[in-house]
N, C-alpha and C positions, 0 to 999 in steps of 0.2 A: 751773508746779508740776512740777519734775522728779521722776522716780521713783528711789528708791534701788535700786541694782543688787542682783540676787539673789546670795546667798552661793553659793560653789562647792560642788557636791555632794561629799560624802565618798565616794571611790571604793571604800572598804571596806564601805559600807553596803549591805545586801541589800534592794533595793526590791521584789523579786518577790512577797512576801506582801501588798504594798500598791499595786501598780501594774501596769497592762496597757495595751496600745494597741488600740483598737477594731478597727483593720484586721487585727489578728492573731487576733481571736476567731473561733471556729467558729460556724456557723449555729445550733448546738444550745446555745450558751452561755446560761446563766440566772443569775439573781442568786445562787443558792445556790453558784455557783462562786467567789464572791468573799469569802464569810464562813463562818467555822467554826460560828457559831451562828445559827439562824433566829429573828429577832425583828423588830419593826416597822421598816420601811425608810423612810428619808428620802433624797431625791436633791437635790443642788445642781447646777444648770446654770451652768457658768462659775465655777470655783472660785478663779481668780486665784492669789494667793499662799498660799491655804489656811487663813486664820485661822478662818473659820467651821468648816471641816472639823475642824480641830484642837480648837477649844474646845467645839464641840457634841458631838463624840464622847466627850470627857472628861466633860462635864457630864451626858451621857445614855448611860451604858454599857448600858442596857437597850434601846437602839435601834442599828440599823445605819445607816451614812451612806455613800452612794455619791456621790463628786464626779466631775464630767465637765468637762474643760478641753481646749479645742482646741489651745492653745499648748503644745508639748511641754516646753519649758524650765520653764514654770509648773506643768504637771502633775507633772513629776518633782520639782520643788521641794516641791509639796504632799505628794507621797508620801514624800519624805525627812523631812518634819516628822512624819508618822505613824509612820514606821519608827523614828525616834529615840525616840519614846515608846512604841513597841510597841503601837500602838492597833489591836487586832484587830477592832474594830467599825467600822473606816473603811477605805475603798478608793478609789483614784483611777484613773480611766480617761482616756486621752488620745484625743481625736478628736471627731467630730461627735455632739453630745449628742442632737439631734433625731432623727437617723437611728437611733442606738442605742435610744432610748426607743421609737420606733415599731416596731423590729424585735425587740427583746429583752425588753421589759418587759411582763409579762402583765397582764391586766385585774385591777383591784381589789386591788392588792398594795402600793401606796405610801401611807404615812401623811401625807407632806408633800413638796412640791416647792418648792425655794428658787431664786428667780431674782433675784440682786442685781447691780445696776449693769451690765446687759448693754450691749454695744456699741450706741450709738444710731444708727450709720450715718447721719451728718449729711446727706449729699447726698441729694436727693429720689430720684435714680435708683438709689440703693443701699438705700433703705428696705425693699425687698422681702426683704433679707437679715436683717432684724431677727428675733430669736429669738421674740419674742411675736407670733405670727401665728395665723391661724385653724386651720391644720393642727396646730400644736403644742398649742393650747388643746384641740382635740378629743382629742388623745392624753392630755393632763393629765386630762381628765374620765374617759377610759377607764381609766386606770391607778390613779387615786386610790381609796382605800377610802371608804365612806360616812363623812361628817364629816372626810374628809381635807382638808388645807389647802394652798393655793397662797399663797406669799409672793412679792410683787413689789415691789422697791425700785429707784429710779433717781434720779439727780440732774438729769435732763432733764425739765422740766415738760411740754414738747410730747409726748415719748415716753410719759410717765405718762398724760396726758389721752387720747392716742390708744389706749393699751392699755385704759384703763378703758372707753372707748367700745366697743372690740372685745369686752371681756368682758361688756358689757351684753347682747350677742347670745347669751349662753349662760346661760339661766335656771337651769341645774343648779348654777351657782356663785353662792353667796350672798355679797354684798359690794358695794362694798368696805367692809371693816371697818377702822376707824382703828387705827393702830399708834403708840403713844406713844413719843416719843424718850426713850431711857433715858440718864440722866446717867452718864458714864464714871467709874468708880471708880479706874482706873489707865490707863496709856498704851495698852494693847492691849485695853481693855474696849469693843470695838466689834464689830458683827456681821461686818464684813469690813475688810481694810486700806483698801479704797476708801472705805467710810463714814468711817473714821478720817481719811483724807486730806481728804475733803469738809468734815467738821465742823471740823477744825483750820484750815481756810481760810474758815470761815463761809459755806460754800455749802449751800443748802437741800437736804435729802434728802426725797424723796416716797416714802411707805411705804403699802402696802396689803396686805390679807389677804383671801382668799376661801375659803369653806368649801363643800365639795361636799355638796349636800343628798341 
């Protein structure tokens, strides 16, 4: 399943209101630096091509959406989507999401964290690099508000099972709650481009939701 190449960025498009690189941030940086209006915050870890960031921020103007993507070309692609529609309630960061959340996200300020189709790191010796690990879950619990939500989806059954087993060790998170597969009403009516790709190729998607008690 080959991936379609990203479109070239418009060189005249000003990305600065929608994009920053984590390595350039100061130690004093806070969420308020990215948004003009303070409202409930949702974070997506690994935004890929930015479909979720684009659609969620349009559907929920009463919320702010922060996307974090380690691949620079994808992070800029996401930011360009936001810039084209002047989406003031969405912002993209490029860099290490786990490090940023640990250092810059205060306690009890995030309404939802979205982790969709993270890299499974197939080789056993590389699995310590998986984003869903004990340290990250501890940070999730720390920064979520009461009744805040963790969304975790993957197409890798082994990764899904191992993550659910990991989350069982955190009684603060109630779940897993089942997430119904929504019938797509048009070609981009999916949570992410990766979900679209999996479903169009009849590959199962494993979905879960956890709520902070």
